[in-house]
C-alpha positions as CSV (number, residue, x, y, z in Angstrom):
1,M,-17.7,-18.2,-6.4
2,R,-14.9,-16.2,-8.0
3,R,-14.1,-17.0,-11.6
4,L,-10.8,-18.5,-12.5
5,F,-8.8,-16.9,-15.3
6,P,-6.4,-18.5,-17.6
7,I,-2.7,-18.1,-17.0
8,I,-1.0,-16.2,-19.8
9,V,2.8,-16.7,-20.0
10,L,5.5,-15.2,-22.1
11,L,8.8,-16.7,-23.0
12,V,11.6,-14.5,-21.7
13,G,15.0,-15.0,-23.4
14,H,15.0,-18.7,-24.0
15,A,15.3,-19.9,-20.4
16,A,12.5,-18.7,-18.1
17,W,8.8,-18.0,-18.2
18,A,7.3,-14.8,-16.8
19,L,3.8,-14.9,-15.6
20,E,1.5,-12.2,-16.9
21,L,-1.6,-10.8,-15.2
22,P,-5.0,-12.2,-16.5
23,A,-6.4,-9.9,-19.2
24,E,-10.0,-9.5,-18.1
25,P,-9.5,-8.3,-14.5
26,L,-6.5,-6.2,-15.6
27,L,-8.8,-4.5,-18.2
28,N,-11.6,-4.1,-15.6
29,L,-9.3,-2.2,-13.2
30,K,-9.7,0.7,-15.6
31,S,-13.5,0.5,-15.6
32,E,-15.5,3.6,-15.1
33,E,-17.7,1.8,-12.6
34,F,-16.2,1.7,-9.0
35,R,-17.8,-1.7,-8.2
36,Q,-16.3,-3.3,-11.3
37,R,-12.9,-2.0,-10.4
38,E,-13.3,-3.3,-6.8
39,S,-14.5,-6.7,-8.1
40,A,-11.6,-6.9,-10.6
41,Q,-9.1,-6.2,-7.8
42,A,-10.6,-8.9,-5.7
43,D,-10.5,-11.4,-8.6
44,L,-6.9,-10.5,-9.3
45,L,-6.0,-11.2,-5.7
46,V,-7.7,-14.6,-5.8
47,W,-5.7,-15.4,-9.0
48,A,-2.4,-14.1,-7.6
49,R,-2.7,-16.2,-4.4
50,A,-2.8,-19.4,-6.6
51,H,0.8,-18.7,-7.6
52,P,2.1,-15.9,-5.5
53,E,5.8,-15.8,-6.3
54,P,5.6,-15.1,-10.1
55,A,2.4,-13.0,-9.5
56,M,4.4,-10.7,-7.3
57,D,6.9,-10.0,-10.1
58,A,4.1,-9.2,-12.5
59,L,2.2,-7.0,-10.0
60,F,5.4,-5.2,-9.1
61,R,6.0,-4.5,-12.7
62,H,2.5,-3.2,-13.4
63,S,2.5,-1.1,-10.2
64,R,5.4,0.8,-11.7
65,E,4.9,0.7,-15.4
66,A,1.2,0.7,-16.1
67,A,0.1,3.8,-18.0
68,D,-3.2,4.1,-16.0
69,P,-2.6,5.4,-12.4
70,E,-5.7,3.4,-11.2
71,V,-4.1,0.2,-12.5
72,R,-0.8,1.0,-10.8
73,E,-2.5,1.8,-7.5
74,R,-4.7,-1.4,-7.5
75,C,-1.8,-3.6,-8.6
76,L,0.2,-2.2,-5.7
77,A,-2.7,-3.0,-3.3
78,V,-2.9,-6.6,-4.5
79,L,0.9,-6.8,-4.2
80,R,0.7,-5.5,-0.6
81,A,-1.8,-8.3,0.2
82,L,0.5,-10.9,-1.1
83,V,3.5,-9.6,0.8
84,N,1.4,-9.5,3.9
85,D,0.6,-13.2,3.4
86,E,4.3,-13.8,3.3
87,Y,4.8,-11.7,6.4
88,L,2.3,-13.8,8.3
89,T,4.3,-17.0,7.5
90,E,7.6,-15.7,8.7
91,G,8.9,-14.9,12.1
92,E,8.2,-16.8,15.4
93,G,5.1,-18.7,16.4
94,Y,2.6,-17.0,18.7
95,I,-0.5,-18.2,20.6
96,G,-1.6,-15.0,22.3
97,I,-2.2,-15.6,26.0
98,R,-1.1,-14.1,29.3
99,M,-0.3,-16.9,31.7
100,Q,1.0,-17.9,35.1
101,D,2.6,-21.0,36.5
102,E,0.7,-23.4,38.8
103,F,0.5,-27.0,39.9
104,A,-2.6,-29.1,39.3
105,N,-3.9,-32.7,39.6
106,V,-4.7,-34.0,36.1
107,P,-7.0,-37.0,35.5
108,G,-5.1,-40.1,34.7
109,D,-1.8,-38.8,36.0
110,P,-0.8,-40.0,39.5
111,K,1.6,-37.0,40.1
112,P,0.6,-33.3,40.2
113,R,1.7,-31.5,37.0
114,S,3.2,-28.2,36.3
115,V,0.6,-26.4,34.4
116,I,0.0,-22.9,32.8
117,R,-3.1,-21.0,33.8
118,V,-4.5,-18.8,31.0
119,I,-5.0,-15.4,32.6
120,Q,-6.0,-13.6,29.5
121,V,-6.8,-14.5,25.8
122,I,-5.6,-11.8,23.4
123,A,-8.3,-10.7,21.0
124,E,-8.1,-12.0,17.4
125,S,-5.1,-14.2,18.5
126,A,-4.5,-17.9,17.6
127,A,-5.7,-18.8,21.1
128,Q,-9.0,-17.0,20.7
129,H,-9.6,-18.6,17.3
130,A,-8.9,-22.0,18.8
131,G,-11.4,-21.5,21.6
132,L,-9.0,-21.1,24.6
133,Q,-10.6,-19.5,27.6
134,P,-9.4,-17.6,30.7
135,N,-8.7,-20.0,33.6
136,D,-8.0,-22.9,31.2
137,L,-5.0,-24.9,32.4
138,I,-2.5,-25.9,29.8
139,A,-1.3,-29.3,31.1
140,G,0.8,-30.4,28.1
141,L,2.1,-29.6,24.6
142,A,1.5,-32.5,22.2
143,D,2.8,-35.5,24.1
144,Q,5.0,-33.5,26.5
145,V,3.9,-32.9,30.1
146,W,5.7,-31.4,33.0
147,H,6.0,-32.4,36.6
148,E,8.6,-30.1,38.1
149,G,9.2,-26.3,38.2
150,A,7.7,-23.4,36.4
151,V,7.1,-24.1,32.7
152,S,5.6,-21.0,31.2
153,R,9.0,-19.8,30.0
154,L,9.8,-23.2,28.5
155,F,6.4,-23.3,26.9
156,S,6.8,-19.9,25.4
157,E,10.3,-20.7,24.0
158,K,9.0,-23.9,22.3
159,I,6.1,-22.0,20.7
160,R,8.5,-19.3,19.4
161,Q,10.7,-21.9,17.8
162,L,7.8,-22.9,15.6
163,K,6.7,-21.1,12.4
164,P,3.4,-19.2,12.1
165,R,0.6,-21.4,10.8
166,T,2.1,-24.5,12.5
167,K,-0.6,-26.6,14.2
168,V,0.0,-27.6,17.8
169,K,-2.1,-29.7,20.1
170,L,-2.5,-28.6,23.7
171,Q,-3.6,-30.7,26.6
172,V,-6.1,-28.4,28.3
173,L,-7.7,-28.9,31.7
174,R,-11.1,-27.2,31.8
175,D,-13.8,-27.8,34.5
176,G,-11.8,-30.8,35.8
177,K,-11.8,-32.5,32.4
178,L,-8.7,-33.0,30.1
179,Q,-9.3,-32.2,26.5
180,A,-7.1,-31.7,23.4
181,I,-7.3,-28.3,21.6
182,E,-5.5,-27.7,18.3
183,V,-4.1,-24.3,17.8
184,T,-2.9,-22.9,14.5
185,L,-0.1,-20.5,15.5
186,G,0.0,-16.9,14.5
187,R,3.0,-14.7,13.9
188,R,4.5,-13.2,17.0
189,P,3.6,-9.5,16.9
190,F,6.1,-6.7,17.3
191,I,4.5,-5.4,20.4
192,A,4.8,-8.8,22.2
193,D,8.5,-8.1,22.8
194,L,8.1,-4.6,24.1
195,M,8.5,-4.2,27.9
196,L,6.2,-1.3,28.7
197,P,5.4,0.0,32.2
198,D,2.0,1.0,30.9
199,E,0.5,-1.2,28.2
200,R,-1.9,1.6,27.2
201,A,1.0,3.7,26.0
202,V,1.1,1.7,22.7
203,D,-1.9,0.7,20.6
204,P,-1.3,-3.0,19.6
205,E,-3.2,-2.6,16.3
206,S,-1.2,0.5,15.3
207,A,2.1,-1.2,16.2
208,E,1.3,-4.3,14.2
209,R,0.1,-2.2,11.2
210,A,3.4,-0.2,11.4
211,A,5.4,-3.5,11.5
212,R,3.5,-4.8,8.4
213,D,4.0,-1.5,6.6
214,A,7.8,-1.6,7.4
215,Y,8.0,-5.2,6.1
216,F,6.3,-4.1,2.8
217,R,8.6,-1.1,2.4
218,R,11.7,-3.4,2.9
219,W,10.3,-5.8,0.4
220,L,9.8,-3.0,-2.2
221,E,13.3,-1.7,-1.6
222,R,14.8,-5.1,-2.1
223,K,12.8,-5.5,-5.3
224,K,13.9,-2.1,-6.6
225,S,17.5,-2.7,-5.9
226,P,18.2,-6.4,-6.4
227,K,21.8,-7.5,-5.6
């Protein structure tokens, strides 16, 4: 279990408090031992995630002003992790499936339903983490069900209107049995909106990494040049 460090605060002017980084891990970032530097960085990240907004200010300041280049580099790495946490909570919701429209009989419903067949579950997506499987039939979203027309577009639009990390309950028909599966939405990745004739032309991991890097650069630019 990671140790918790006391929060050290300084009075700025007479109106606001500025959070300072905990002294012990900050000191250990300069250790001659690599393992101790790595452990100090991990401890600092745990501490920073407990109060991310003021921690970002302190980390940004140390990443630019610390005398030791090792401290600057590691504070920047922790700051990047916090900004990435922020990135994952913004944007549109995303499940991570490929789907097609069908009709199916659902136990307990006298009328056939419009359902969505899961054709593919994207690796490391919200769908995979929730346990969705290829050939599952999504027969409802929360208490909403459909009896007419194709619904995959409507389903996708409703998911995109939600924020990442929102929990949604799906009615899923699997092996003839209806069950509820809760999915914690991810953030819609950049590549999901690219219309490519050949999906192999773009590496999804590289595209997502580039999007996160661009988000971090924009964050830094805003921080360097506040309006």
